[in-house]
N, C-alpha and C positions, 0 to 999 in steps of 0.2 A: 573645297579644295585643301584647306588648312586641316580639316577633320581627316581627311584621306592621307595627308602626310603625316599627321601626328600618329594616326592608327598604324601605319606602316612602319614608322620609327619605333613604335613600342613593341610590335610583332618582331622587328630585327633584334632590338634589344634584348626581347626575351629568348630567342633562338641564340643568340650570341651567349648570353649568361648561362643557359641550359649547357651548352658545350664546352664552355671555357672551365669548368669545374671538373675535377677528376672523379670519377666513380669510386663510391665508398667501398666497394668490395675488391679493388685493386691490392689494398695493403693485405687484405687477408689471404689472397692467392699466392701471395710470394714467399718462397720458402727462404730462410737465411742460409747462408753459405756455411758448409761445414768447414770445421777447423783441421788444418792438418800440419804435419811436422815441419815440412819445407817453408811454406808460407808464412805461418803463426808462430809456431813453437821454437824453432831455431833461433829467432831473433829474441824471443823471451828469455831462454836459456843464456844467450850471450851476454844479455844486459842484468840478468838477476842472478845468474849462476857461477859467474866468472869471478875469479881465475880457478877455484877450486874444482869445477866439474868441466873445465876445458884444458885440456892437457897442453896445448900449444901455449897456454898463458902460464904455465908452471904448475898446474894443479897435479895431484898425485891420486885424486879419487875417481871414481868412475866417470867415463866421459859421457856427459849427458847431450854434446852436440853430436851423438851417433844415435840415430832413430832408435835401433833395436835397445839400446841400454835405457833411453828414457821411456821406451814404451814398457819394458820388462818391469820398472822401478815406478810406475806411475801412482799406484796405490799408496806405496810408501812416501813417495814426494807429496802427495796431496796431504796425507795425514801429518807429515813433519811441517809444511809451510801453513797448517791450519793451528798449530800448537801456539800456546801463548809465549811470547819471547820469555827466554829465562829457564823454560821446562826443558828437561833434558830432552835432547833429539832435535830440538826446534832447529828450523833451517828459515832463512841463511845464516849458518853458521858465523858467530861473532857479531850478529847485527843486534840491535835493540828494538827494532820496530818489524812487524810483519810485512810481508809482501802487500800492496795495494789489493784490495778486494777484487778489482778488476782483473789483475794477473791471475790470482787464485782461480777466479772463475773461468780463467781461459784454460788453466790446466784441467778443471773439471769438465769444461766443453769438449775439449780435444777427447777425453775419456769418453763421454757421453756420444759422441759423434764417431766413434768406432776406432780411435788411433790411427787415423789415416796418415799415411807417408805423405803423398802428393795430393 
């Protein structure tokens, strides 16, 4: 009787362990969400481009809280935020450090994702 109980327990354990682990191919089938202006870029612009490029905050430069403006200047923006601090044209202006790589990568991802608005 103990042999049957032990065999049944081992079979049950094997069955549970087989189904408790996620399949390895699930991660490869998921596609990352695309970056868009309203969800991703607007917050980044507010955090890193203000007050100069946010007119409501007193800036007089091109407003980058407006989708069309950010979209039309994306190549120049990426170029300028990748420059070495102190180089002519470096952005953000008057800063001595570059934006974090994650922020720069977000601008690049937005461009590669197709400059989506929504």
